[in-house]
N, C-alpha and C positions, 0 to 999 in steps of 0.2 A: 504494500500500500504506500502510495506517495501522497503527501499532504502539502498543500500550497496555501499558506495564509496570506491575507492581504487586508487592507482597510485601515492600517495605522496612519498616524500623522500627528500634526501639531494642533492642539486645541486649547482654548482658554478654560480655566477652571469654571465648572458649571455647565460646560458644553457636553456634546455627545459624539460618539463614534460607533460605527458598526463594523466589527471584524467578521471576516468570512474565512472559511477554511474548506477548500475543495479537495476531495479525495478521489484517487483513481480506483479502479476495480469495480466489481459487480456485487460485492458482499458488504457494502457500507452499512446496511441496517443491522448487521451482526456485531458491530463494534460499539463499545462504550467510547464516547468522545469526551475529551477534556480540554480545558483551557488552563494554561499556567502562565505566570509572568515571572520575570527576573529583572529586578532593579539593579542598577550599578552597584557592585560590591556586595551584593546579597545573593543568597541561594534562590534557586527556582522554586516558586511556591504555587500551590493550587489556587485556582480562581473559581472554576465552575466545571461541572460534569453533567452529562446527560446519557442515559442508557439508550440502546438501539431502538427500543419501542417508545421512547420518551416517557416511560412510566416513572422512572426515577431521575430526579434532578437534584443536584447538590450545589451549594454555594459556600464560598469562604465567608466568614461572618462580616468582614469589612465591606463586602460588595452587595450583600443582601439588600433588596429594595432599590438598588441602583443599576445592577447589571442583570441581563436576562439571556440565558443560553437557550438556543433552539436548534432544530435541525430539519432539513428537508431531505428525506431519504431518496426521493425521486431525482434530486439534483446532486446527491452525494456531497452535501454541503452542511456544515455546522456554522452557526452564527453566535456572535457575542455582541449584544446590544449594550453599550455602556453609556449611561446617563449620569448627570450630576458628577462629572469627573472632577477629581481632586488632584493636586500636584503629586500626592503620594501614590497615585495610580501610574505614574510615569515608569515605564518598564518596556522590555521586549516581551511581547506576548506570543506564546507558542500554543499550537493545537497539537493534540495527541490522540492516538487511537489504540485501543486495546481490546483483545478478544476475551480474556479472562481477567477482569478488573474487580478484585474483591474489595479493594479499598480505594475508592475514586480519588481521594486526596493524596495518594501515594504515587509519586511519579514513576517509580520502578515497576508498577503494575502495567504500564502502557508499553506497547510494542513499537509503535511508529510515531515519529515526530516531524512536524513541519519545520521550516527554516526560521520562523519568527518574524514578527512585524513590530516596528517600533511605535510606541505611543508616548507622546510627550505632552504633558498638561502644564501649561504656564499659569502662574498665579496672578 
C-alpha cells in the first residue's frame, strides 16, 4: 500500500485545513487508518484513527471537538478536517494504514506510512 498525503500549508490561528491521504490498492476498506503528527524536536504522536467500516473513531484529547477524521472507501481516501487551529498544532502530519491495529494510538501497530505534509499555524 502506498499512501500520499496532501493538504498542508500555512494558516493563521483559528483557521482550518483539510488533509487528505490517498491510498493505492483495492483493499483500502480493510485497513485501520490513522493520522499522526510530529512537531520539531518531538516524537511522532497520535492524532486520530478510524476503522475500515468507520465504526470506531479515536481522537487524541487535545484535538477532540476541533478535528474530524473521515474516510471514503470508494475513493481510497482518508481525511482530517482541522478547525480552530492553534500554533501548537504546527507539525508534519502523517497518515498511516494498518491491517491489525489493536491499539490505534500506537504507531508501531501501523504497517504503511505516507510521506507527511507540513502544517504551520501562525499566531
